[in-house]
N, C-alpha and C positions, 0 to 999 in steps of 0.2 A: 639539722643538728650539727653538721660539720663532722670532723673526725674526732670521735670521743677519746682517742688515744693520743691526740696531739700533745697535750700537756705532759702525759706520761713520757713520751719519747723526748720531748724538749729538755726534760730534767736529767736525762741519762746519756752517758757516753758508752755506746754498746761495744766499742773497741776495748773498754776497760772492765765494764761490769758484766758478769755472766747472766744477768737477767735477760729474759726473752724480749725481743722487740715486738713480736706478735702482730697479729692482724685481727680485724673483726671476724668473728666466727659464727657460722650458721648454727642454729639450734639443733641439738642432737640428743634426743631423749629428755629425761627429767633434768631440770636446771640444777646446777651444782653450787655448793658453797665451800669455802675453805677458810680456815683460821691459821695464820702463821705466827709463831712466836718469834719476835724480831728484836734482837739486842742491837740497837743503833746507839745514838748518844744516850738514850734511855731505853730500858726494856718496855715494850708494849706488844700488844697483839693486833694483827691486821685481820679484820673480818671482811670477807668479800663474798658477794652474791652474784651469780651469773644472771645477767639481765641484758637482753638485746645484743648478744654477741660480745660483751665485755664483762669484766668483774667490777661491779660497783662496790666501792671500798670505804671502810671506816677504820681509823686507828683507835684502839681501845687501850688506854694506858694500864688499867688494872685487869684487863682481860675479861672475856665473856664468862658467865657463870650460870649454874643451875639454881643458884640461890634466889628465890623470888623476892626476898626483902632487899636485895642489893640493887642500887642504881649506879650505872656506870657511865662516865663521860665517854663519848665516841665522836671523834673528829672526822667529818666527811672529807675524804681526800680524792685525788684524781682517780678516774677509772683505770684499771689495769687489764692487760690482755688475758684471754682465756688460758694461754700457755702458762700463766703464773700459778695455775691451780696446783702444780706439783713442783714449783720452784723451791729448792732446798739447797742452800750453799752460803757463800760469804760474798757480800758486796764489798768491794775494796774500800779502805779508808780514803776519804777525800771525795768519793762519789756520793751522790744523793742517797741518803738512807744507809750509808756505810755501816756494816755490821753483819752478824750471823743470823741465819733464818732457818727455822725448821717448820715443817708442815705439822702443826699441832693437832689439827682435826680437819676432816674432809668428809663430804657426803652430798646428799641431795637435799633440796628444799622445795617447799610449795608456798606460793604467795597466798595469803588469806585476805578475804574481803575485797579482792580486786582481781581483775583479769589483766591489768596493765601495771605491773610493778614499777616500771619507769615513771609513770604518772604519779604513783604513790610516793616515790622518792621525791619527785619534784613538788608534791603537795606537802611533804614534811612528815609523813608517817608511813612506816612499812611494818606489816605483820608477816612473820615468816615461820612456818612449821619446818623445823630442821631435823634431818635424819642423819646424824653423824655418828662417829665412834665414841665421842665424849659428850658432845652436845646433842640433846634431843628435846623435843617439845617446842613451845611457842616462844620465840624471841620477838620483841617489839622495839623498834627504833623510832624515836620522836625528836623532831628538830626543836632546838631551843632558840630563844632569842639570841642574836649575836652579842658577844661580850668583849669584843676587841681582840680575841685570841686569833692566831693564824688558823686557817681552815674554817670549817663550819661546825659549830658544836651541836651534837645531838645527845640524847639520853638513850641508853640501852638497858633493857630489863628482860627478865624471864617471867612468864606468867605462872600463876599458881596452878599447875596442872599435874598430871600423874608423874611427870618426869622431874618435877621440881625437887631440889634437895637443899634444905636449910644449911647454911654455912659452907657450901661447896666452894672450894678455892682452886682456880686453874693452876696455881703454882704447885699444888700437890700432884699434878699430872703433867710433868714438863716434857716428856719424850715425844718424838715424832711418831705419828701414826703410820707413816710410810716406811721409814728406815729403822725406827727404834732408837735413833740417836738423840743425844742431848745437844743443846746449843754448844756446849764446850767441845763435844766430840766433832761437831761440824766445823767449829773454829779451828780445831787441830788439823783439819784436812781441807783447807779452803779451796783446793783445786779439784774438788770432786763434787758433782751435783748428784741429786737423786731424781730419777725419773720413774713415774708410776706406769702401770699398764704393761709392763714387760716382766719376764721372769726375774726373781730376786738376784740371781747371779749376774744379770745384765743391767740391773737398775742403776747401779753406781756408774756415772759417766765421768771420766777423767777430763779435766780441762788442760792438763799438761800436754806438752808435745808427746807424740807417740813414742813409746820406748823402742829401742833399737831391736829389730828382729834378729833371731839367732842366726839367720842366714848371713847377715852382715858380718858377724863375728867369725863365722866359718870362712867367709871370703878373705878376711884379714889373715886368718891362720894359713890359708892356702898360698898367700903371697910369698915370694922369695925374700931377699934382704931388702927389697924395695918394690914399689909398684904403685898403681893407681887404685884407690879404694873408694867404692861408692858408699857413702855414709850420710844419712839424713838428707837424701836427695842432692848431695854435692859430690863431685868427683875431686878427690883429694890425693895429691901425690905424697906418699909416705916413704920415708927413707930410714936406713940403718935400723931395721926392725929387730935385728938380733943383738944390738948393742946392749950391754949391761948398764942400767942406769942406777939401780939400787943394789947394794950388796945384800946377801942373805943366803939361805940354804933351802931351796935354790934361789939364786939371784933373780931380780925382776928386770926383765928386758923392756926395751921400748915398745915392742909388740904388745906385751902384757899391759903396759901403761896406757897405750892407746885403746885397748879393749876395755879397760876400766873406765877411762874417760868417756868413751862412747856410751857405756852403760849408765854412768852417773850424770851425764850432761843434761838430760831432761829434768832431773831432780835439782841440780845445782843452778840451772839457768835463771830462776827467779831472783837469785841473789847477785847476779852479775849483769843481767840485761839492762840496757839503758845507762850503763856506767862506764867511765873510763877504766881500763884494765891495766894495772901494773903487773908485769910478768917477771917472775924470778926464774931465770934460765940456768939450766945445768946441762948443756948439750953433750958434755963428756961424762955425765953421770955425777952422782952426789959426792963421790970421793975426790972429785976435782972441785976447784973453787967456782962457785956460781956468781952470777952478776944480774943486776936489774936491767930490764929492757922495757922502755915505755913507748918509744916511737913506733908507729905502725910502719913495718918495712915496705920498701918500694915494690918488692916482689910478692906482696900479699895478694891473694885472689881478689877480684873485683867485688865479689859478693860479701867479703868480710866487712863488718861494720866499722865505722870510724867516727871520730869526733875531733874537730879542729878547735883547739884551745886558743881563743882569740886573745886571752890575757897573758899568754906565754911571753916571758922576757927573752932576750937574746940568749941562746944557749940552752933554753928549756925545751921540753917536749912540746911540739906543735900539734901533732896528730896522734891520737891514741887509738888503740884497738878497742872496739865495743863488741862484746860477745852477745849479739842479739838472737842467736839461734844455736842449737846444740852443736852443729858442725864447727862453729867458731872455737869452742873449747877443744875439740879434737885437733883443729889446726894449731892451736896454741901448744898443746902437748907435743905434737909432731915438731914444732918449732923449738922444742927443748924447754918450754915453760913447765916446770914441775910443780910450781906453786902459782895460784891465781889470787891476785889481790885487787878486788874492785874498790873504787872510791866509795866513801860513805854517802856522797851526794850523787844525784843523777845529772846527766849532761845538760838537761834542760833547765837546771837550777844548780849550778856547780857550787854555789856558796851557801846552799841550804841542805844540811845533813838530813837524811831520813832515819838515821839511827844515832842514838847516843851509845858510846862504847866504853865498857869497863874492861881493862886489860890487867889481869892478875899475873904479874911477872915475877916468878920466884927468883930469889937470890941463891947464892952458892950454898948457903946453910939452911935454906927453906926446904923442909921435908914435904912430901906429898900430903901428909896429914895436916901440916900447917896450911897448905894451900887450900885444902878442903874446908878448913875452919873459916878462912877468909871468904870462900865462895858461899858457904852456908850463911854467914853473917850478912852478905849482900842479899841472899835469897830472902832472909827474914826482913831486912830493911825494905826491900822492894815490895814484899807482900804487905808490910805495914803501911806503905805509901799507896797501895792499890795500883801499882804499876805492873803492866804486862811486860815480861822480859823472858829470855831463855839463855841458857849457858851452852857452851860447847868446849870440849877438850881440844887442845891445839894440835895434837899429834906430836908435840915435842915435850915440853915440861909444864906448860901453863894451862889456864882456863880463861875464857873470855865470855863476857855477858853482853848481849845485844838488846837494846831497848828501842823499839820503833817509836818515832815521833811524827807529829803532824807537820805539814808544810809551814814554813815561816820562821823556824828557828835558825839562828846563825851558829857557826862553829863556836863562837865565843860563848853563846848561850849553853850549848850542850857540854862544852868543856867545863864551864863554871858549875853546872849542875852535877856532873859526874865527880868533880873534885869535892864538892860539898858532901855528896853521898859517901865517897870513899874515905874522906877525912873523918866523917862521923863513925863509919865502921872501924877505922884505924884506931880511934880512941878506946875501943873495947879491948883490943889486943895490941897495945903499942910495942910489945916485945917482939912482934912478928914483922913490923912494917918500918920502912925507912922512907922519908920524903926527899932524900938527897938525890940530885940528878946524876952525879958521877957514880959509876958502878963501884969503884973502890971505896967511896965514901959511905956506901950503904952497909958495909961490913957484913955482907952475906945475907942481909934481910930482904924481904920481898918488897916490890914497888907496886903500888896501886896506880897504874899509869893512865891518868886522865888526859895527858897531852896528845894522845892519838886522835882526839877530837879536833882535827884541823884539816883544812883542805889539802888533798893529795897525801894525807897520811892514812895508811890502810892497815886493816887486819886481814889475815888470810880468810878466804871464802869458806863457807861451809862445804864440806865434801871434797875440798882440795887435798891432793897429796902433799906430803912434807918431805924435805930432803934428809931422810934417815934410813938406816938399815931396814929392809923389809917393806919399804914404802908405806909408812904410817899415814893416816888420814885425819884431818880435822873434822870431828864428828859432833853434831848437835846432840844434846842429851836432855832428858826431862829433869825437872828440879829434884824429883825423888831419887834419881840416879846418883846424886851427890852423896847419898847414904849407902850406896852399893859398895860393899867391901872389895869387890873385884874391879872397881873402876880404876883406870889408869889413863894418863893423858895420851899415851901411844898404844892404847889397847887394840885398836882396829887398824887394819892395813887394807891395801887395795884388794887383797885376796879374801878378806873376811867381812868387810863392811857391807857388801851387798846382801849378805845373809841377814845381817842386823837390820838393814833397811827393810827387807821383806817382812821381818818379824815385828819391828817397832815402828816403822814409818819414819817420817821426818818431823821431829819435835819443833823445828824452826818454822814449819808451815804456818802455824798460828800467828806468827809475827807479821805475815804478809798482809793481813787484813786488820791489824790491831794498832795502827798509828794513833798516838795519844798525846795530850798535853802533859808536860812534866809538872808534877805538883811541887809546891814550895816545900823546901826542907827547912824545918825550924829547929 
């Protein structure tokens, strides 16, 4: 038979997808089945039966049901590893089957009318008595004649037995039987998997880099004005630790900035890794003039990521820093980079943006309430278009909206789309918006800046500090928070934002698995 998982593995890059690679598994007790609710390019349910050490699988577009009068199309797909029984998480966009997955039902099953269920599948008819939390009773799968569709079409039905329920709809029961989560809740936290068979407090498994232990912060606190700090398995020379970088009461020192950066780095890393980093440096603190630094310095440690820009003209930056691990952001902060600005594109495709960016840039006469009106109108427009996006406050005066896009768009494409979106919004409130380029010509009105959609034009990264009193932070928010009367663009600082993160999580997480095509705006 060869390796029944060969097709499964060939379709997946296990360096990117959190799905298990898996191996053939020996039988252990009653055979199991699982149904996963899977929102990929289209919503469907994946029905899998444990047979001969693998999960023999069908994709069921309308989902299995207890309704005996329903007939469901079920496409026979490649076998999956047994480890897939409790897979719940987000397959990244661009990967095979990209989308969010929950374990919709799980249990044991018994083959009926056969002692060799693999032979039954090969023969085109499988009868299964299932004992799940939602599905119970007799399911029957029958192969249909091929009709030119991809995969192999079968029909799925539920027998008229004591468990049958007329009109039963799987969409009325959407939550995971393992974690209780919906697909939306899983999508909002794509870097967390659910594993069964362990205590509930330990079942959620983080895919992010491990957070910094408290002992590392204690080590930083014990250093004098400078020293060597062991952080994220790197030895980093840190200097001028008591220098005041942000005015305030009390002021924020470099030591406190480094502590914040180390705490937030595992959270911020997905938004900067694999991208050239433009650093806004304030080595003498924010009350002195800052400057942009793009070239990777010669004295940078060997482990610090780098990207050589082969298209650089004479006098342009040739080698950029790439923050591919948490310690890299700590290095940048120690280097005086108080702001982190990653490129919108990745280094492996520098001319293809991964986000379309909407920058709501207030003018001198734009009130905070005016800016919220503009943000809410964009929220409404994006919802009408069915586009996944999220906003963040900048830490200064503005609001920015990030829209994840699939590979293949150019900056000209994203710039034109954002311009059309924002001009459409602007026609609703023309009294708030100017399309003039020069600041003086805008007469204090806001600018909806679509021009940031260009190579090497950047917006500040989520969770980056900003150069203002108290060390404000650019913080992702939920759409609902645009209606919060307490919302302000500089509401959170390096001293308060970690508490918010513990309470609210990271609203931008859902963008990481949500790359999409941009719909036409008419």
